[in-house]
N, CA and C atoms as an extended XYZ file, in Angstrom:
423
Properties=species:S:1:pos:R:3:atomname:S:1:resname:S:1:resid:I:1 pbc="F F F"
N        15.728       -4.575       21.212 N   MET     1
C        16.288       -3.666       21.080 CA  MET     1
C        15.638       -2.726       20.285 C   MET     1
N        14.876       -1.756       20.756 N   MET     2
C        14.120       -0.605       20.034 CA  MET     2
C        15.454        0.174       19.147 C   MET     2
N        14.666       -0.098       17.693 N   SER     3
C        15.846        0.996       16.674 CA  SER     3
C        15.657        2.359       17.302 C   SER     3
N        16.674        3.194       16.474 N   ALA     4
C        16.436        4.587       16.604 CA  ALA     4
C        15.145        4.994       15.898 C   ALA     4
N        15.020        4.527       14.876 N   VAL     5
C        13.403        5.258       14.292 CA  VAL     5
C        12.474        4.601       14.866 C   VAL     5
N        12.483        3.444       15.462 N   THR     6
C        11.167        3.256       16.360 CA  THR     6
C        10.744        4.282       17.429 C   THR     6
N        11.897        4.486       17.895 N   LYS     7
C        12.055        5.317       19.208 CA  LYS     7
C        11.640        6.731       18.845 C   LYS     7
N        11.742        7.385       17.562 N   ASP     8
C        11.686        8.352       17.193 CA  ASP     8
C        10.063        8.690       16.849 C   ASP     8
N         9.775        7.567       16.078 N   PHE     9
C         8.466        7.390       15.572 CA  PHE     9
C         7.441        7.511       17.222 C   PHE     9
N         7.651        6.659       17.747 N   GLU    10
C         7.042        6.709       19.064 CA  GLU    10
C         6.818        8.243       19.613 C   GLU    10
N         7.863        8.845       19.741 N   GLU    11
C         7.718       10.060       20.111 CA  GLU    11
C         7.165       11.228       19.444 C   GLU    11
N         7.430       11.149       18.077 N   PHE    12
C         6.624       11.629       17.368 CA  PHE    12
C         4.844       11.359       17.348 C   PHE    12
N         4.498       10.356       17.690 N   MET    13
C         3.127        9.842       17.904 CA  MET    13
C         2.365       10.857       19.125 C   MET    13
N         3.589       10.727       20.230 N   LYS    14
C         3.049       11.690       21.224 CA  LYS    14
C         2.654       12.885       21.244 C   LYS    14
N         3.501       13.417       19.969 N   ARG    15
C         2.987       14.865       19.447 CA  ARG    15
C         1.434       14.568       18.539 C   ARG    15
N         1.554       13.476       18.099 N   ARG    16
C         0.460       13.377       17.157 CA  ARG    16
C        -0.920       13.093       17.938 C   ARG    16
N        -0.842       12.574       19.035 N   ALA    17
C        -1.970       12.630       20.090 CA  ALA    17
C        -1.967       13.821       20.281 C   ALA    17
N        -1.311       14.769       20.769 N   LYS    18
C        -1.630       15.913       21.605 CA  LYS    18
C        -2.374       16.660       20.094 C   LYS    18
N        -1.992       16.266       18.710 N   ALA    19
C        -2.597       17.192       17.739 CA  ALA    19
C        -4.025       16.741       17.696 C   ALA    19
N        -4.239       15.771       17.684 N   ALA    20
C        -5.891       15.062       17.642 CA  ALA    20
C        -6.502       15.914       18.781 C   ALA    20
N        -5.904       15.895       20.146 N   ASN    21
C        -6.516       16.578       21.088 CA  ASN    21
C        -6.925       17.719       21.088 C   ASN    21
N        -5.743       18.595       20.130 N   ALA    22
C        -6.283       20.310       20.089 CA  ALA    22
C        -7.391       20.337       18.950 C   ALA    22
N        -7.197       19.057       17.983 N   TYR    23
C        -8.320       19.600       16.521 CA  TYR    23
C        -9.637       19.265       17.532 C   TYR    23
N        -9.936       18.190       18.187 N   VAL    24
C       -11.470       17.978       18.567 CA  VAL    24
C       -11.665       19.351       19.663 C   VAL    24
N       -10.831       19.843       19.829 N   ASN    25
C       -11.520       21.439       20.311 CA  ASN    25
C       -11.191       22.766       19.667 C   ASN    25
N       -10.991       22.439       18.086 N   GLY    26
C       -11.033       23.349       17.098 CA  GLY    26
C       -10.136       24.533       17.114 C   GLY    26
N        -8.772       23.406       17.299 N   ASP    27
C        -7.761       23.917       16.828 CA  ASP    27
C        -7.165       22.997       15.965 C   ASP    27
N        -6.380       23.548       14.823 N   ALA    28
C        -5.939       22.704       13.634 CA  ALA    28
C        -4.579       23.093       13.662 C   ALA    28
N        -4.045       23.792       14.502 N   GLN    29
C        -2.416       24.580       14.113 CA  GLN    29
C        -1.989       23.457       14.732 C   GLN    29
N        -1.868       22.588       15.481 N   PRO    30
C        -0.732       21.679       16.000 CA  PRO    30
C        -0.958       20.429       15.178 C   PRO    30
N        -2.202       20.377       14.170 N   LEU    31
C        -2.119       19.060       13.549 CA  LEU    31
C        -1.485       19.608       12.171 C   LEU    31
N        -1.586       21.109       11.854 N   SER    32
C        -0.982       21.596       10.623 CA  SER    32
C         0.860       21.381       10.437 C   SER    32
N         1.102       21.395       11.849 N   THR    33
C         2.892       21.283       11.965 CA  THR    33
C         3.359       19.880       11.471 C   THR    33
N         2.641       18.967       11.804 N   LEU    34
C         2.579       17.608       11.383 CA  LEU    34
C         2.556       17.352        9.950 C   LEU    34
N         1.173       17.737        9.217 N   THR    35
C         0.802       17.338        8.141 CA  THR    35
C         2.067       17.763        6.974 C   THR    35
N         2.022       17.154        6.169 N   ALA    36
C         2.962       17.189        4.612 CA  ALA    36
C         2.664       18.561        4.231 C   ALA    36
N         3.559       19.267        3.855 N   HIS    37
C         3.540       20.047        3.089 CA  HIS    37
C         4.082       19.996        1.520 C   HIS    37
N         4.348       18.733        0.905 N   ASN    38
C         4.732       18.627        0.094 CA  ASN    38
C         3.566       17.097       -0.660 C   ASN    38
N         3.323       17.304       -1.863 N   SER    39
C         2.228       16.286       -2.332 CA  SER    39
C         3.026       15.231       -2.680 C   SER    39
N         2.604       14.018       -2.923 N   PRO    40
C         1.094       13.241       -2.463 CA  PRO    40
C         0.769       13.545       -1.398 C   PRO    40
N        -0.710       14.167       -0.975 N   ALA    41
C        -1.182       13.657        0.395 CA  ALA    41
C        -2.797       13.345        0.131 C   ALA    41
N        -3.540       12.597        1.191 N   THR    42
C        -4.557       12.676        1.004 CA  THR    42
C        -5.279       12.115        2.045 C   THR    42
N        -6.602       12.563        2.405 N   PHE    43
C        -7.396       12.546        3.401 CA  PHE    43
C        -8.761       11.460        3.167 C   PHE    43
N        -9.405       10.511        3.737 N   PHE    44
C       -10.270       10.079        3.328 CA  PHE    44
C       -11.173       10.079        4.541 C   PHE    44
N       -12.186       11.319        4.523 N   GLY    45
C       -12.666       11.449        6.032 CA  GLY    45
C       -14.070       10.850        6.268 C   GLY    45
N       -14.573       10.599        7.471 N   PRO    46
C       -15.533        9.927        8.173 CA  PRO    46
C       -17.047       10.405        7.495 C   PRO    46
N       -17.013       11.174        6.585 N   GLY    47
C       -18.218       11.546        6.165 CA  GLY    47
C       -18.234       11.279        4.378 C   GLY    47
N       -17.283       10.491        4.132 N   GLY    48
C       -17.417       10.223        2.685 CA  GLY    48
C       -16.221       11.133        1.719 C   GLY    48
N       -16.445       10.738        0.709 N   GLY    49
C       -15.448       11.608       -0.462 CA  GLY    49
C       -13.814       11.174       -0.114 C   GLY    49
N       -13.268       12.602       -0.757 N   PHE    50
C       -11.454       12.408       -0.564 CA  PHE    50
C       -10.849       13.579       -0.590 C   PHE    50
N       -10.157       14.076       -0.104 N   THR    51
C        -9.246       15.275       -0.282 CA  THR    51
C        -7.953       14.994       -0.635 C   THR    51
N        -7.313       15.692       -1.589 N   LYS    52
C        -5.729       15.064       -2.285 CA  LYS    52
C        -4.968       16.162       -2.734 C   LYS    52
N        -4.020       16.435       -2.282 N   GLY    53
C        -3.038       17.587       -2.281 CA  GLY    53
C        -2.442       17.955       -0.955 C   GLY    53
N        -1.554       18.223       -0.886 N   ALA    54
C        -0.896       18.755        0.289 CA  ALA    54
C        -1.447       19.978        0.733 C   ALA    54
N        -1.943       20.908       -0.147 N   ASP    55
C        -2.207       21.994        0.232 CA  ASP    55
C        -3.614       22.124        0.761 C   ASP    55
N        -4.432       21.227       -0.243 N   ASP    56
C        -5.554       21.146       -0.144 CA  ASP    56
C        -6.113       20.081        1.072 C   ASP    56
N        -5.635       19.438        1.556 N   VAL    57
C        -5.611       18.197        2.731 CA  VAL    57
C        -5.569       19.279        3.914 C   VAL    57
N        -4.286       19.872        3.839 N   ARG    58
C        -4.146       20.952        5.060 CA  ARG    58
C        -5.289       22.030        5.402 C   ARG    58
N        -5.765       22.238        4.266 N   ALA    59
C        -7.114       23.439        4.170 CA  ALA    59
C        -8.146       22.711        4.655 C   ALA    59
N        -8.357       21.407        4.270 N   ARG    60
C        -9.732       20.577        4.570 CA  ARG    60
C        -9.444       20.573        6.455 C   ARG    60
N        -8.634       20.188        6.751 N   TYR    61
C        -7.990       19.525        8.158 CA  TYR    61
C        -8.347       21.121        8.670 C   TYR    61
N        -8.136       22.156        8.505 N   ALA    62
C        -8.084       23.874        9.171 CA  ALA    62
C        -9.731       23.869        9.245 C   ALA    62
N       -10.074       23.745        7.931 N   ARG    63
C       -12.096       23.892        7.801 CA  ARG    63
C       -12.521       23.219        8.747 C   ARG    63
N       -12.364       21.884        8.966 N   ASP    64
C       -13.085       20.712        9.385 CA  ASP    64
C       -12.918       20.918       11.278 C   ASP    64
N       -11.379       21.240       11.446 N   ALA    65
C       -11.252       21.645       13.043 CA  ALA    65
C       -12.206       22.897       13.415 C   ALA    65
N       -12.908       23.349       12.352 N   GLY    66
C       -13.608       24.677       12.966 CA  GLY    66
C       -14.892       24.090       12.887 C   GLY    66
N       -15.457       22.629       13.213 N   SER    67
C       -16.267       22.184       13.308 CA  SER    67
C       -16.580       21.659       14.959 C   SER    67
N       -15.501       22.126       15.531 N   PHE    68
C       -15.660       21.884       16.708 CA  PHE    68
C       -15.326       22.867       17.998 C   PHE    68
N       -15.915       22.979       19.192 N   GLU    69
C       -15.915       23.946       20.332 CA  GLU    69
C       -14.912       23.272       21.156 C   GLU    69
N       -14.078       24.426       22.067 N   PRO    70
C       -13.314       23.687       23.153 CA  PRO    70
C       -14.233       22.565       24.003 C   PRO    70
N       -13.373       22.027       24.733 N   GLY    71
C       -14.194       21.208       25.784 CA  GLY    71
C       -14.328       19.823       25.261 C   GLY    71
N       -13.433       19.280       24.003 N   GLY    72
C       -13.664       17.925       23.897 CA  GLY    72
C       -12.420       17.355       23.914 C   GLY    72
N       -12.323       15.956       23.949 N   ASP    73
C       -11.134       15.261       24.135 CA  ASP    73
C       -11.268       14.183       23.318 C   ASP    73
N        -9.974       13.550       23.272 N   SER    74
C        -9.353       12.845       22.139 CA  SER    74
C        -8.266       11.699       22.635 C   SER    74
N        -8.637       10.455       22.293 N   ASP    75
C        -7.629        9.350       22.840 CA  ASP    75
C        -7.823        8.551       21.650 C   ASP    75
N        -6.014        8.339       21.167 N   LEU    76
C        -5.861        7.338       20.354 CA  LEU    76
C        -5.552        5.837       20.793 C   LEU    76
N        -6.019        4.887       20.300 N   GLU    77
C        -5.979        3.504       20.392 CA  GLU    77
C        -5.045        2.634       19.653 C   GLU    77
N        -3.889        2.705       19.830 N   ILE    78
C        -2.992        2.450       18.695 CA  ILE    78
C        -3.238        0.620       18.578 C   ILE    78
N        -3.412       -0.101       17.635 N   LEU    79
C        -3.419       -1.421       17.469 CA  LEU    79
C        -1.998       -1.983       16.840 C   LEU    79
N        -1.972       -1.048       16.032 N   GLN    80
C        -0.539       -1.584       15.622 CA  GLN    80
C         0.438       -0.511       14.887 C   GLN    80
N         1.769       -0.291       14.712 N   MET    81
C         2.382        0.796       14.318 CA  MET    81
C         3.706        0.250       14.157 C   MET    81
N         4.213        0.999       13.058 N   ALA    82
C         5.694        0.841       12.574 CA  ALA    82
C         6.128        1.969       12.120 C   ALA    82
N         7.394        1.973       12.177 N   ALA    83
C         8.087        3.081       11.105 CA  ALA    83
C         9.445        2.463       10.461 C   ALA    83
N         9.872        2.739        9.413 N   GLY    84
C        11.343        2.139        8.441 CA  GLY    84
C        11.727        3.156        8.173 C   GLY    84
N        12.483        3.016        7.109 N   ASP    85
C        13.399        3.688        5.805 CA  ASP    85
C        12.113        4.864        5.455 C   ASP    85
N        11.896        5.886        6.207 N   GLY    86
C        11.527        7.326        6.084 CA  GLY    86
C        10.313        7.138        5.591 C   GLY    86
N         9.470        5.812        5.850 N   VAL    87
C         7.513        5.842        6.169 CA  VAL    87
C         7.286        4.897        7.612 C   VAL    87
N         6.273        5.518        7.803 N   GLY    88
C         5.743        5.136        8.992 CA  GLY    88
C         3.851        5.145        8.909 C   GLY    88
N         3.742        4.298        9.916 N   PHE    89
C         1.962        4.389        9.808 CA  PHE    89
C         1.340        3.724       11.343 C   PHE    89
N         0.196        4.093       11.856 N   TRP    90
C        -0.373        3.436       12.995 CA  TRP    90
C        -1.713        3.179       12.381 C   TRP    90
N        -2.447        2.196       12.868 N   THR    91
C        -4.123        1.964       12.739 CA  THR    91
C        -4.161        1.656       14.087 C   THR    91
N        -5.778        1.883       14.033 N   GLY    92
C        -6.504        1.772       15.474 CA  GLY    92
C        -7.695        2.397       15.315 C   GLY    92
N        -8.135        2.893       16.871 N   PHE    93
C        -9.049        3.483       16.954 CA  PHE    93
C        -8.611        5.026       17.431 C   PHE    93
N       -10.094        5.791       17.166 N   GLN    94
C        -9.816        7.429       17.877 CA  GLN    94
C       -11.184        7.475       18.582 C   GLN    94
N       -11.025        7.696       19.960 N   THR    95
C       -12.355        7.718       20.601 CA  THR    95
C       -12.172        9.206       20.834 C   THR    95
N       -13.351        9.868       20.697 N   ALA    96
C       -13.382       11.388       21.043 CA  ALA    96
C       -15.171       11.635       21.819 C   ALA    96
N       -14.724       12.942       22.717 N   THR    97
C       -15.983       13.562       23.228 CA  THR    97
C       -16.023       14.843       22.369 C   THR    97
N       -16.585       15.439       21.521 N   VAL    98
C       -16.865       16.538       20.701 CA  VAL    98
C       -17.936       17.200       21.336 C   VAL    98
N       -17.553       18.735       21.029 N   ARG    99
C       -18.304       19.654       21.371 CA  ARG    99
C       -18.598       20.572       20.290 C   ARG    99
N       -19.854       20.654       19.648 N   MET   100
C       -20.326       21.314       18.263 CA  MET   100
C       -21.331       22.581       18.815 C   MET   100
N       -20.914       23.498       17.990 N   PRO   101
C       -21.842       24.709       17.760 CA  PRO   101
C       -23.485       24.533       17.444 C   PRO   101
N       -24.049       24.969       18.417 N   GLY   102
C       -25.737       24.570       18.418 CA  GLY   102
C       -26.193       23.343       19.256 C   GLY   102
N       -25.318       22.510       19.643 N   LYS   103
C       -25.634       21.159       20.325 CA  LYS   103
C       -25.145       21.443       21.725 C   LYS   103
N       -26.194       21.320       22.562 N   PRO   104
C       -26.032       21.594       24.003 CA  PRO   104
C       -25.583       20.502       24.787 C   PRO   104
N       -25.101       19.344       23.805 N   GLU   105
C       -24.598       18.031       24.974 CA  GLU   105
C       -23.426       17.801       24.021 C   GLU   105
N       -22.696       17.337       24.914 N   ALA   106
C       -21.083       16.672       24.067 CA  ALA   106
C       -21.288       15.441       23.137 C   ALA   106
N       -20.840       15.170       22.194 N   ILE   107
C       -21.218       14.179       21.259 CA  ILE   107
C       -20.026       13.125       21.168 C   ILE   107
N       -20.442       11.971       21.410 N   PRO   108
C       -19.022       11.021       21.556 CA  PRO   108
C       -18.978       10.379       19.845 C   PRO   108
N       -17.838        9.908       19.749 N   MET   109
C       -17.491        9.893       18.532 CA  MET   109
C       -16.057        8.518       18.632 C   MET   109
N       -16.240        7.129       18.202 N   LYS   110
C       -15.362        6.416       17.715 CA  LYS   110
C       -15.007        5.817       16.485 C   LYS   110
N       -13.473        6.433       16.108 N   LEU   111
C       -13.311        6.178       14.585 CA  LEU   111
C       -12.453        5.067       14.004 C   LEU   111
N       -12.583        4.557       13.530 N   ARG   112
C       -11.459        3.520       12.608 CA  ARG   112
C       -10.631        4.148       11.978 C   ARG   112
N        -9.381        4.409       12.538 N   ILE   113
C        -8.362        5.108       11.994 CA  ILE   113
C        -7.048        4.222       11.051 C   ILE   113
N        -6.702        4.837        9.962 N   THR   114
C        -5.314        4.526        9.362 CA  THR   114
C        -4.578        5.716        9.220 C   THR   114
N        -3.181        5.922        9.679 N   GLU   115
C        -2.452        7.075        9.424 CA  GLU   115
C        -1.363        6.338        8.781 C   GLU   115
N        -0.385        7.220        7.460 N   VAL   116
C         0.686        7.149        7.002 CA  VAL   116
C         1.544        8.079        7.284 C   VAL   116
N         2.940        8.083        7.756 N   PHE   117
C         3.704        9.470        7.815 CA  PHE   117
C         4.942        8.842        6.649 C   PHE   117
N         5.512       10.191        6.306 N   ARG   118
C         6.940       10.094        5.671 CA  ARG   118
C         7.805       10.899        6.297 C   ARG   118
N         9.089       11.128        5.988 N   ARG   119
C        10.186       11.950        6.290 CA  ARG   119
C        10.306       12.968        5.463 C   ARG   119
N         9.608       14.352        6.159 N   GLU   120
C        10.177       15.207        5.250 CA  GLU   120
C        11.017       16.197        6.205 C   GLU   120
N        11.865       16.868        5.457 N   ASP   121
C        12.941       17.872        6.263 CA  ASP   121
C        13.135       17.260        7.468 C   ASP   121
N        13.438       15.973        7.320 N   ASP   122
C        14.086       15.059        8.950 CA  ASP   122
C        13.006       15.294       10.127 C   ASP   122
N        11.649       15.119        9.503 N   GLU   123
C        10.379       15.531       10.529 CA  GLU   123
C         9.845       14.294        9.737 C   GLU   123
N         8.793       13.857       10.753 N   TRP   124
C         7.683       12.944       10.425 CA  TRP   124
C         6.494       13.886       10.007 C   TRP   124
N         5.830       13.473        8.773 N   LYS   125
C         4.642       14.102        8.217 CA  LYS   125
C         3.601       13.368        7.934 C   LYS   125
N         2.160       13.705        8.294 N   LEU   126
C         1.232       13.002        7.919 CA  LEU   126
C         1.056       12.923        6.564 C   LEU   126
N         1.015       11.909        5.655 N   ILE   127
C         0.355       12.103        4.373 CA  ILE   127
C        -1.119       11.235        3.880 C   ILE   127
N        -1.106       10.460        4.686 N   HIS   128
C        -2.752       10.039        4.315 CA  HIS   128
C        -3.396        9.863        5.712 C   HIS   128
N        -4.493       10.195        5.910 N   ARG   129
C        -5.499        9.632        6.925 CA  ARG   129
C        -6.686        8.982        6.521 C   ARG   129
N        -7.179        8.054        6.793 N   HIS   130
C        -8.242        7.345        6.924 CA  HIS   130
C        -8.985        6.989        8.083 C   HIS   130
N       -10.268        7.928        8.020 N   ALA   131
C       -11.185        7.732        9.044 CA  ALA   131
C       -12.556        7.583        8.804 C   ALA   131
N       -12.930        6.639        9.502 N   ASP   132
C       -14.056        6.538        9.641 CA  ASP   132
C       -15.142        5.936       10.453 C   ASP   132
N       -16.514        6.060       10.824 N   MET   133
C       -17.122        5.533       11.948 CA  MET   133
C       -16.921        4.415       12.264 C   MET   133
N       -16.992        4.071       13.542 N   LEU   134
C       -16.784        2.474       14.042 CA  LEU   134
C       -18.444        2.125       14.026 C   LEU   134
N       -18.364        0.622       13.219 N   ALA   135
C       -19.852        0.193       13.229 CA  ALA   135
C       -19.950       -0.861       14.195 C   ALA   135
N       -20.898       -1.115       14.356 N   GLU   136
C       -20.840       -2.674       15.233 CA  GLU   136
C       -20.802       -3.799       14.427 C   GLU   136
N       -20.480       -4.687       14.547 N   GLU   137
C       -20.144       -5.815       13.800 CA  GLU   137
C       -21.743       -6.382       13.684 C   GLU   137
N       -22.094       -6.780       12.416 N   GLN   138
C       -23.184       -7.263       12.332 CA  GLN   138
C       -23.135       -8.612       12.346 C   GLN   138
N       -24.102       -9.708       13.206 N   PRO   139
C       -24.056      -10.875       13.431 CA  PRO   139
C       -24.333      -11.470       12.158 C   PRO   139
N       -23.532      -12.767       11.624 N   LYS   140
C       -23.635      -13.852       10.627 CA  LYS   140
C       -25.131      -14.258       10.353 C   LYS   140
N       -25.903      -14.327        9.435 N   LYS   141
C       -26.957      -14.654        9.286 CA  LYS   141
C       -26.984      -16.345        8.559 C   LYS   141
């Protein structure tokens, strides 16, 4: 039997998927509503480095969304997900096709993702995102 917390988190993840799709179309607003407003919060981006602090993370997401133009698409493939006493997470892949200024063709991307959420004001909020490009596994020598 599914707990109320699990059901609530699964419903939230539908909003998270829609926010990811808006993001790859250059619109960070839906993600901003799901992102923590209180620190701590962190972002480990696919280009390396990190951002910490709720305000700086939200600003980074808004700036990075500006790298994309309308016409993109995103899908979250959840490998595992759980939520409990005020904390939730998911891990898996984000497969996206993005359009970027000055690029005539859409660009495919596949990212490995881990996201962590906490309850803030009775809502789930993103407090950590780790995203990096999926590399093909190298054969053992």
